[in-house]
C-alpha positions in Angstrom: 83.3 114.6 91.5 86.5 112.8 92.5 86.4 110.7 95.7 89.4 110.2 98.0 90.3 109.8 101.6 92.7 112.0 103.5 95.9 110.2 104.7 96.3 112.5 107.7 94.6 109.7 109.5 98.0 107.9 109.3 100.9 109.0 111.6 103.7 108.6 109.1 106.1 111.5 108.9 108.8 110.4 106.5 109.0 108.8 103.0 109.5 105.3 104.3 106.6 105.7 106.7 104.3 107.1 104.0 105.1 104.4 101.5 104.6 101.7 104.3 101.1 103.2 105.0 100.2 103.1 101.4 100.9 99.4 101.3 99.5 98.6 104.8 96.4 100.8 104.7 95.6 102.7 101.5 95.9 99.7 99.2 93.8 97.4 101.5 91.3 100.2 102.0 90.9 100.4 98.2 90.3 96.7 97.9 88.0 96.6 100.9 85.9 99.5 99.5 85.6 97.6 96.2 87.2 100.4 94.1 89.3 99.9 91.0 91.2 103.1 91.6 91.2 105.0 94.9 92.1 108.7 95.4 94.3 109.5 98.3 94.3 113.1 99.7 97.9 112.9 100.7 99.1 114.6 103.8 102.9 115.3 103.5 104.6 116.9 106.5 106.7 119.9 105.6 110.1 118.2 105.7 108.9 115.4 103.4 107.2 117.8 101.0 110.6 119.7 100.7 112.4 116.4 100.0 109.9 115.2 97.4 110.1 118.6 95.7 113.9 118.5 95.3 114.7 114.7 95.0 113.4 113.1 91.9 114.3 109.6 93.1 112.3 110.1 96.3 109.3 111.3 94.2 109.6 108.3 91.9 109.6 105.9 94.8 106.4 107.5 96.1 104.8 107.4 92.6 105.7 103.7 92.2 104.1 102.8 95.5 100.9 104.7 94.5 100.8 102.9 91.2 101.4 99.5 92.8 98.4 100.0 95.1 96.0 101.4 92.5 96.0 104.9 94.0 95.9 108.3 92.5 96.5 111.8 93.9 94.5 114.9 92.9 94.5 116.7 96.2 96.9 117.3 99.1 96.1 118.4 102.7 98.7 121.0 103.6 96.8 122.3 106.7 98.9 120.4 109.3 102.5 121.4 108.9 104.0 118.5 110.8 103.5 116.3 113.9 99.8 115.9 113.4 99.8 112.7 115.6 101.9 114.2 118.4 100.6 113.4 121.9 99.2 116.9 122.1 98.4 118.9 118.9 95.6 121.4 119.9 96.6 124.9 118.7 99.9 123.7 117.2 97.9 122.6 114.1 97.6 126.3 113.2 101.4 126.9 113.3 103.1 128.2 111.3 100.4 130.5 110.0 100.3 132.5 106.8 102.4 135.3 108.3 105.4 132.9 108.5 107.5 132.3 105.4 107.7 128.6 106.3 104.0 128.3 105.5 104.5 129.7 102.0 107.6 127.5 101.4 105.7 124.4 102.5 102.7 125.1 100.3 105.0 125.8 97.3 106.7 122.5 97.9 103.4 120.8 98.1 102.3 122.4 94.8 105.4 121.2 93.0 104.9 117.6 94.3 101.2 117.6 93.4 102.0 118.8 89.8 104.3 115.9 89.4 101.8 113.3 90.8 98.6 114.4 89.0 97.0 112.0 86.5 97.2 113.3 82.9 94.7 116.0 82.3 93.6 116.3 85.9 93.5 119.4 88.0 94.9 119.5 91.6 93.9 121.1 94.9 95.8 121.9 98.1 93.8 122.7 101.3 95.3 125.1 103.8 94.5 126.8 107.1 92.3 129.9 107.1 95.2 132.3 107.7 95.8 131.4 111.3 94.3 131.2 114.8 92.3 134.4 115.7 94.1 135.4 118.9 96.9 137.9 118.3 95.9 138.5 114.7 96.0 142.1 113.7 96.2 144.3 110.6 99.9 143.7 110.3 99.4 139.9 110.3 96.6 140.3 107.7 98.9 142.3 105.5 101.7 139.7 105.8 99.3 136.9 105.0 98.0 138.7 101.9 101.6 139.2 100.6 102.3 135.5 101.1 99.1 134.4 99.4 99.9 136.7 96.5 103.3 135.1 96.2 101.7 131.7 96.3 99.3 132.4 93.5 102.1 133.8 91.4 103.9 130.4 91.9 100.7 128.5 91.0 100.5 130.5 87.8 104.1 129.7 87.1 103.6 126.0 87.6 100.6 126.2 85.2 102.8 127.9 82.6 105.7 125.5 83.0 103.8 122.2 83.3 100.3 122.7 82.0 99.1 121.5 85.4 96.4 123.5 87.2 96.8 123.6 91.0 94.4 125.5 93.1 94.7 126.5 96.8 91.6 125.8 98.9 91.3 127.9 102.0 89.5 126.0 104.7 87.3 128.0 107.2 87.5 126.6 110.7 85.9 127.6 114.0 88.1 129.8 116.1 90.4 130.9 113.3 90.8 134.3 111.6 88.4 133.0 108.9 86.0 131.3 111.2 83.3 130.4 108.7 82.3 130.6 105.1 81.0 134.2 105.5 84.4 135.3 106.8 86.3 133.6 104.0 84.1 134.9 101.2 84.3 138.4 102.6 88.2 138.2 102.9 88.7 136.8 99.5 86.2 139.2 98.0 88.0 142.2 99.6 91.4 141.1 98.2 90.5 139.7 94.8 92.9 142.3 93.3 95.8 140.7 95.2 94.7 137.0 95.4 94.0 135.3 92.0 90.6 133.7 92.4 91.4 131.5 89.3 93.9 129.8 91.6 92.4 130.3 95.0 89.0 129.1 96.3 87.4 127.4 99.3 87.8 124.0 100.9 84.3 123.3 102.3 84.8 121.1 105.4 81.3 120.0 106.1 82.1 119.3 109.8 83.2 122.9 110.2 80.2 124.1 108.3 77.9 122.1 110.5 79.5 123.5 113.7 78.8 127.0 112.5 75.1 126.3 112.5 74.9 128.1 109.2 72.5 126.9 106.5 74.6 124.8 104.2 72.7 125.6 101.0 72.7 129.3 101.7 76.5 129.3 102.4 77.3 127.5 99.2 75.1 130.0 97.3 77.0 132.8 99.1 80.3 131.4 97.7 78.9 131.2 94.2 77.4 134.7 94.3 80.8 136.1 95.1 82.3 134.4 92.1 84.4 132.1 94.2 84.9 128.4 93.5 84.5 125.5 95.9 87.7 123.7 95.0 87.4 120.9 97.5 84.8 119.4 99.8 86.2 117.7 102.9 83.5 115.1 103.5 83.2 115.1 107.3 80.5 115.1 110.0 80.3 116.8 113.4 78.7 115.6 116.6 75.3 117.0 117.3 73.9 117.2 120.8 70.2 118.1 120.7 69.8 118.4 124.5 73.2 119.0 126.1 71.6 119.7 129.4 70.3 116.2 129.6 72.6 114.1 131.9 72.7 111.2 129.5 73.7 113.5 126.6 76.3 115.2 128.8 77.9 112.0 129.8 77.9 110.8 126.2 79.5 113.9 124.8 82.0 114.0 127.6 83.4 110.7 126.3 84.7 112.6 123.3 86.9 115.0 125.3 90.5 114.0 124.7 94.0 115.5 124.8 95.3 115.5 121.3 93.0 117.6 119.1 91.0 120.8 119.6 87.2 120.2 119.6 85.5 123.6 119.3 81.9 123.7 120.4 79.0 126.0 119.4 75.6 126.4 121.1 72.7 127.5 118.9 71.3 130.0 121.5 68.3 132.2 120.8 70.5 135.3 121.1 73.1 134.0 118.7 75.6 131.2 118.5 77.7 130.9 121.6 81.4 129.8 121.1 84.0 128.1 123.1 87.3 126.6 121.9 87.3 123.1 123.3 85.0 120.5 124.6 86.1 120.5 128.3 85.5 124.3 128.3 82.0 123.8 126.9 81.2 121.3 129.6 82.2 123.8 132.2 81.0 127.1 130.7 78.2 126.8 128.2 74.6 126.9 129.6 73.6 123.8 127.6 70.1 125.3 127.0 70.2 124.8 123.3 71.7 122.3 120.8 75.4 121.9 120.5 77.7 121.1 117.6 81.1 119.7 118.3 84.1 119.8 116.0 84.9 116.2 116.3 85.1 114.4 112.9 83.0 111.3 113.4 82.8 108.4 110.9 80.4 109.0 108.1 78.8 105.6 108.0 78.6 105.0 111.8 76.0 106.9 113.8 77.1 107.9 117.3 75.5 106.1 120.2 72.2 107.9 121.2 71.4 110.4 122.3 74.2 111.8 120.2 73.8 112.2 116.4 76.0 113.3 113.5 75.6 115.9 110.8 75.8 113.9 107.6 72.7 115.7 106.5 74.8 118.9 106.3 77.3 117.1 104.1 74.6 115.8 101.7 72.9 119.2 101.5 76.2 120.9 100.8 77.1 118.5 98.1 73.7 119.1 96.4 74.2 122.8 96.7 77.7 122.7 95.2 76.4 120.6 92.3 73.7 123.1 91.7 75.9 126.2 91.6 79.1 125.2 89.8 80.6 122.6 87.4 81.8 119.7 89.5 83.9 117.7 87.0 87.1 118.7 88.9 85.6 118.9 92.4 87.6 116.9 94.9 85.6 115.2 97.7 88.0 114.0 100.3 86.8 111.9 103.2 88.6 113.4 106.3 87.9 111.5 109.5 91.3 111.8 111.1 90.0 111.0 114.6 89.8 107.2 114.5 92.7 106.9 117.0 90.9 109.1 119.6 87.3 107.8 119.3 85.8 106.7 122.6 85.7 102.9 123.2 87.8 100.1 121.7 90.2 101.1 118.8 88.4 100.3 115.5 89.9 98.5 112.5 91.1 101.4 110.5 91.1 99.7 107.1 87.5 98.5 107.4 86.4 101.8 109.0 87.8 104.0 106.2 86.6 101.5 103.6 83.1 101.8 105.1 83.2 105.5 104.9 84.2 105.4 101.3 81.5 102.9 100.4 79.0 105.3 102.1 80.4 108.3 100.3 80.6 106.6 96.9 77.0 105.5 97.2 75.9 109.1 98.0 77.9 110.4 95.0 76.4 107.8 92.7 72.9 108.7 93.8 73.6 112.3 92.8 75.1 111.3 89.5 71.9 109.4 88.7 69.5 112.3 89.5 68.1 114.2 86.5 69.8 117.5 85.8 
């Protein structure tokens, strides 16, 4: 398994900004984490990806900064298209969706850039949104997305033929989207395996999203494997868990995580089935709070929330074990993705030490798994 952290935590939108963040943050994070080489899951906004795909000098400047800081790139996060640190993101993170030619163009640019940055002999992955947001999605939208993904897989095959570099797309199920969870994604890919090349398309298993769904992580990974689909990438992330959301102390604590930038979908594990709302303020107003909640808020892996809240790192660990038990993991990308440091309640944390702490935590967990008998 190859460990990295996702640079969508940084607000840089152009080449100069990305290079500055590599020097100011990623390099210091590597040193603070005690790693000789650190993987970075680069987030490249669409205009920058287009520039890097067409300007060799720009790409060489990025490569030089990566080398200088002891960083390598095996995976890209091409889910947010641009402006991921705008004052308000919310539903904009799902635009453009896979019905829009701009999404295909962006992902092709990202694939070309990744092919040029990969270490020798390494395979690459690109995570992407699960088609789009569910509202307004119809059969015509589904058909358009299928055409676009077919074109994308043709391009990935062409890159492989031209360069020898294997790049795989990793579709990332997310609550509220067309492909809301693992089951949706497996069903959609399985239904369209004649149009979407499963050698080049698999799943990005975001373990925060997985936890929010209240699905059993081991069973969901086994579902993926049984369908002949690959987990291409694990986004190592944890959700907020609220065991007793009706308790006043718990309600006050979770309300502190309501903020204006990102969408924080909430699920309640009710006896009659999981209840769903699209953001935390709505949950505080509308859900009965009679059963446990999971909140789509990526919380630091190594820092437990203040009681009575907890996090779902157990889901992450169970999912990693299940993936290791069901497929070869030599080229599995494990990307720590806590992009919410800037909106955590309380005083702003030190980002370098925070991400380094997460990486130390994750590296320790991966090392424990590597030492376990087969």
